[in-house]
C-alpha positions in Angstrom: -23.3 18.0 -14.8 -19.7 17.4 -13.1 -19.1 21.4 -13.3 -22.4 21.9 -11.5 -21.1 19.0 -8.5 -17.8 20.4 -8.6 -17.9 23.8 -9.5 -15.9 25.4 -6.1 -13.5 23.1 -6.9 -13.0 23.3 -10.6 -13.2 27.2 -10.0 -10.1 26.5 -7.9 -8.1 24.6 -10.0 -8.9 26.9 -13.0 -7.5 29.7 -11.2 -4.4 28.7 -10.2 -3.5 27.3 -13.3 -4.6 29.9 -15.4 -7.1 27.9 -17.5 -9.9 29.7 -20.0 -12.9 28.1 -19.1 -14.5 30.3 -21.1 -12.9 28.1 -23.9 -14.2 25.2 -22.6 -18.0 27.2 -22.0 -17.6 28.6 -25.7 -17.4 25.3 -27.6 -19.9 23.5 -26.1 -22.9 24.8 -28.6 -20.4 24.2 -32.0 -19.8 20.9 -30.8 -23.8 20.3 -30.3 -24.1 21.3 -33.4 -21.5 19.2 -35.5 -22.9 16.0 -33.5 -26.4 16.7 -34.8 -25.1 17.4 -38.3 -23.0 14.5 -38.5 -22.8 11.9 -35.8 -26.5 11.1 -33.8 -29.5 13.2 -35.7 -27.8 13.1 -38.7 -28.6 15.3 -41.3 -28.5 13.6 -44.7 -27.0 16.5 -46.4 -24.7 17.6 -43.4 -23.2 13.8 -43.1 -22.0 14.2 -46.6 -19.7 16.8 -46.0 -18.7 16.8 -42.4 -15.6 19.4 -43.2 -18.3 22.1 -44.1 -20.3 21.0 -40.5 -16.8 21.8 -39.0 -16.0 25.1 -40.9 -19.6 26.4 -40.1 -19.3 25.5 -36.8 -16.2 27.3 -36.8 -14.2 24.5 -34.8 -10.9 24.6 -35.4 -8.7 21.0 -34.5 -6.5 23.1 -32.5 -9.5 24.3 -30.6 -11.1 21.4 -30.2 -7.7 19.4 -29.0 -7.1 22.9 -26.0 -9.9 22.6 -24.7 -9.9 18.6 -24.6 -6.3 19.4 -22.8 -8.0 21.5 -20.4 -10.9 18.7 -19.5 -8.7 16.2 -19.3 -6.5 17.9 -17.0 -10.1 18.8 -14.5 -10.7 15.7 -14.8 -7.8 14.2 -13.7 -7.5 16.5 -10.9 -10.8 15.9 -9.5 -10.2 12.2 -10.0 -7.5 13.2 -7.1 -8.9 15.1 -5.1 -12.0 12.6 -4.8 -9.9 9.3 -4.4 -6.4 10.7 -3.1 -4.4 8.8 -6.3 -2.9 10.1 -9.6 -5.4 8.5 -12.4 -3.6 5.7 -13.8 -4.1 6.1 -17.7 -3.6 2.2 -19.7 -1.0 2.1 -21.7 -2.8 2.0 -24.9 -1.2 1.0 -28.4 -4.3 1.6 -30.9 -3.4 -2.6 -32.3 -7.5 -2.8 -31.9 -8.1 0.2 -34.3 -7.2 -1.8 -37.3 -9.7 -5.0 -36.2 -12.5 -2.1 -35.7 -12.0 -0.4 -38.9 -12.0 -3.5 -40.8 -14.6 -4.9 -39.5 -16.9 -1.5 -40.0 -16.0 -2.1 -44.0 -17.0 -5.4 -43.9 -20.6 -4.5 -42.6 -20.2 -1.2 -45.0 -19.6 -3.9 -48.1 -22.0 -5.9 -46.7 -24.8 -4.0 -46.1 -24.6 -2.3 -49.9 -24.8 -5.4 -51.6 -27.2 -6.0 -49.4 -29.4 -2.7 -50.2 -28.6 -3.2 -54.0 -30.4 -7.1 -53.8 -33.5 -5.4 -52.4 -33.7 -2.5 -54.6 -31.8 -0.5 -52.3 -34.1 -1.3 -49.0 -32.3 -3.3 -46.3 -34.3 -5.8 -44.9 -33.7 -7.9 -41.6 
């Protein structure tokens, strides 16, 4: 959507910076495949082996990191064009991540217990 709306500005920026927009475009389909298999339209077999899904998609961590960095630079540039100021990135220390992970694990354990009590079926 953003690329469609700001295509001229993005093209000028990536040419000036020497970014390879093809890397971004080429990773879209593999990321959708990964998303569909492991995150949203979960495939029951694939979710057990997410590493294989990533391997099948041909996406390496470095490739993903490079694309994320490129897109981040583009978004910061567009923000500055729109608002005439830099995007202020808030400091994040990650302290809440441990609490979130603990909460998720507690929910998983509670769900497992409920499933066991109900013959494998969860009830509301």
